[in-house]
N, C-alpha and C positions, 0 to 999 in steps of 0.2 A: 538345025538351029537349036532345037531342044537338047540334044546332045551336048552341044557345045555349052548352053547355059547350065545343064547338070554339072559339068565337070567345072565350070567356073565358081560354081556356088557350093559345090564340095570342098570341105575343108578336110585337111589332114587330121588324123586323130591324135590327140594331145597325148605327150608321155605320161604314165602316171608319177606322181610326186613322191619323191624318196620319204620314206617312213622316218619320222623323229627318232633321234635315239632315245632309249628309254632312261629315264632318270634314275640316277643310282639310289638307292633306297638308303635313306639316312639311319645310320646306326645310333642308338642311344648313347650318349655321352656319360658313361658311368663316373668318370672321374668329376666331371662339373657336378653331377648330381649326389654324389658323395660329399662334394666340399660344401654344397649347398645345405645338405641335411646336417652336416657336422656344424655349421656355422648356426643354422636354425636352432639347434639343440644347444649350443654355447648361449645364443640370445637368450633363450627360454630360462634356462637356469641363473642366467645373470639378471634377468628384468622380472623374472617370476616373484621372487621375494619383495622387491619393490614394488610391484603391482599389486601383491597380496597386503603388503602394508598401507597402501593406498587404498585398497578396498574396505580394509577392517577400518580405517580412521573414518569411514563414513557411515559406519554401522550405530545402531543403536545398542546399548550395554547389553541387552537381553538377546539382540542378533548376534553378537561377538561370540558367544558360545553355543549357538545353535549346532545341533548334529542331525544329520550331516551337514559340513558347512558349506556354504555356496560362495563362489569365487567373486560373484557381483552382488553388491547390496541390492536388497529389495526396495527399501526407500531410503534412497541416501540422506543422510543427516549430517549436517555441517556444526552442529553444535558441539561437538568435541573440541574443534578449534577455537569456537568462542570462550571455553572452558580453559584452554591452554592459556589465553591471554588473561583469563581471570585469576589463574592459578600462580603465574608466573609475570615478573617483570621482564617481559621477553625483550622489550627494546632495549634496556640496559644490558641483558645478555648478549644480544645481536652486537651492540656498539662494542662491548669488551672484547668480543671475538673478532670483530671486525679490526678493532685496533691492534691487537695482539697478533693476529694472523697477517695483516697488511704490512706491520713493521717487520715482522721475521722476514717476510717474502722479500721486501725490498733489501733488507740487511743481508740476506743471502745471496740475492742477485749482486751486491756490489763487492762483498768480500769474497765471494766464489770467483767473480770476475778476475779480481786483481789478483787473488791467489792463483788462480789458473793461468793467468799470463805470466807470472812471476815463475812458475814451474816449466812452463813451455818454452819462452823466450829469454829468460835471463840465465846467465850461467854465474853459478856460484858454487863454493865447496861444499860439500854434503846435501847436494840438491837430491839426488836420488835417494839417499838414506831418510831425508825428511820427508819426501813424498811417499815413500813407503809405511812411515809412521803415520802418515797421515790418513794413508788407506787402512791401515791396521786398526784405527778407531772405529772403522764402520762394522767391525766385528765383534764391539762391545755392546751389549744392550745397555737401554737406558736405565735398566732397573739396576744396573752394577754402579752407575756413578751417579744415582740421584741422592745418595746421603753425601757424598762429598760436595756436589752442587749446593745441596740445601745447607750445608754449613758454610759455605763461601758467601751464598745469599745472605744468610743471617749475620755473618761477619761483617758485611758491606751495608747491613741496615736497610736492606730491600725485602726483608720478609713480608708475605701478604700484600704485594704489589704487583701491578703488571709488569713493571720491569724485571721481576723475578721470573715471569715466563717469557720475556723476550730476549732479555741478555745471553742467556746460555744457549739458546737455539739459534742465534745468528752464524757460529761458526758451522760450517756444513762439509764434511769429507766428500760425500757424493757430488755436492754441487761444485767443489773444486776440482775432482777427478773430471767431470763432464766438460767444465769449460776448459781444462788443460787439454783435452782431446779435441775441442773444438778450435782453440787457438792453434795446436798443432797442425790442423788442417787448412789454415790461413798461409798464404803465400809469405816466404820469408823475406821477399825482396822489399816488402813494404818497410819492414824496420831498417833495412839496409839503406834505401832511399832517405827514410826520415833522419837518420845517422847521418849521412852525408849533408843533408840541409842543416845540421846543426840542432837537431830535436835531441831532448834527454828521453831516456827510458819512460818517465812518468808523462811526458809529452806525447811520444808515440803511441803509448797506450790510450791516452785520453782522447787524442784527435784522430788517430788512424784505426787502432784495432777495436776499441770499445764501441763505435759505431758499427762495426762489422760483425760484432759479437751479439747484436741485440736479439737474434732468435734464440740463440744458446741460453741469455740471461732469462728470456721468456719461459724457457722450458722449467729453469730453476725456481723461478718465482710460481709459475702455476702449479708444480709439484709440492713446493713448500706451501702454497695456500691450502691445496687439498688435504695434505697430511695434518698441518696444525688446526686447521678449522675443525676437524673430527678427534683431536687429540683430548684425552681423558686423564691419562696417568700423571702427567707432570702438574696440570691443574689441581688435580686431588691432594697432591703433596705440599706443593708450594703456595696455595692459598688457603685461607681460612675463612675471611668475612664474605656474605654472600654479594656485596656489594662489587667484590673482584671475580666472582665466577665468571667463567666463560659458558658458553650455549651448550656444550655437552655436560659440564658439570651441573649447570641448572636443570637440565631436563630430568636428573635423578630424582629431584623432589616428586616428579609424576609417578614414580614406581609405587607410590601407596595406593595409586588406582587398581593396580592389579589385584589387590586382595578384594577391592568392593566390584570389581567386574568390570571398570570402567577401562578397559585396556584399550578402546578406542581413542581415548584422550592421550594414553603415552604415544601410540603410533601417530596421532595427529601431531604430537611435538617432533617425533621423529621428522614427518614430512617436511614440516616447517624449517627445521635445521638443514635440510639439503638443498632447498631453493637456494641460498646465497653461492654453495659452491657450484651447483649446477648451472647458475647464470656466469658465474666465473668462467667454467669451462667452455661455455657456449661462445661467450664473447672472444676466450682466448684459444679456441680451437685453432684458427688460423695460424697465429703464432707459434703454436706448439706444433703444426704440421710442417711450417716452414723451417723450424728449428730441427725437427727429426730427419727433414729431407735435404737440409743443408750440405752440400758438397757430394750428394749422390750422382749430381749430372755436371758435365763440363759446358 
């Protein structure tokens, strides 16, 4: 009886569990590490001067020329920003810059879209030669044409006015080229369908192609705003009275502080001038991305 019980209670030995395969050792991704290091270096080189400008604008005049310099201000001081408002009519300068830059951006969006549509979808004699001439103007620097433009503006009686800054900047060769390439990427069947329905070329552009070209027009507008907001050369030549100065030109009057040690006042004005362009870029970033990536996916 005991032998039977021992046999019944005896369990067969369990087979050993198979050993888990060793995990492959991860190799360092040097390509990814190299890209991250390169992008980090590019970010530091790009944002470093901006951060240094912001840091210096928060220092006292005596701390601005301290050796060795420190990246972060010991005691942040905002009086430099107050002095900018005291020494400049900043509201008038911002208003002039916003008016000039906004009208230029809108004008370039409209004219570039119309010209780009004409070069892309309308067939007329000399289209290729005319488009080549338009592109050739991109190689001519503004310093070469500033004298003829000044004489034309003076002949029209627009000297020392904001229109002298707006009207010559509305035609844009780069915007025309960009919008032409954008319209070439749109289906040509839309124009054929509109023509069958009896739509004129102008109606086809206004009702069919223009709504589809909004992302491309947004690119033209944002780039035009960023460029002309920081423009200095043309306002320096075409305007004389301080009431017509734009913001970059008005900031020149702060240069006198460099000789007195108040470099923080100059850099505070630079920081204030960067804020509107930064706001436009932040709110227009989505439209800019949509315009740049339009046509890349099916």
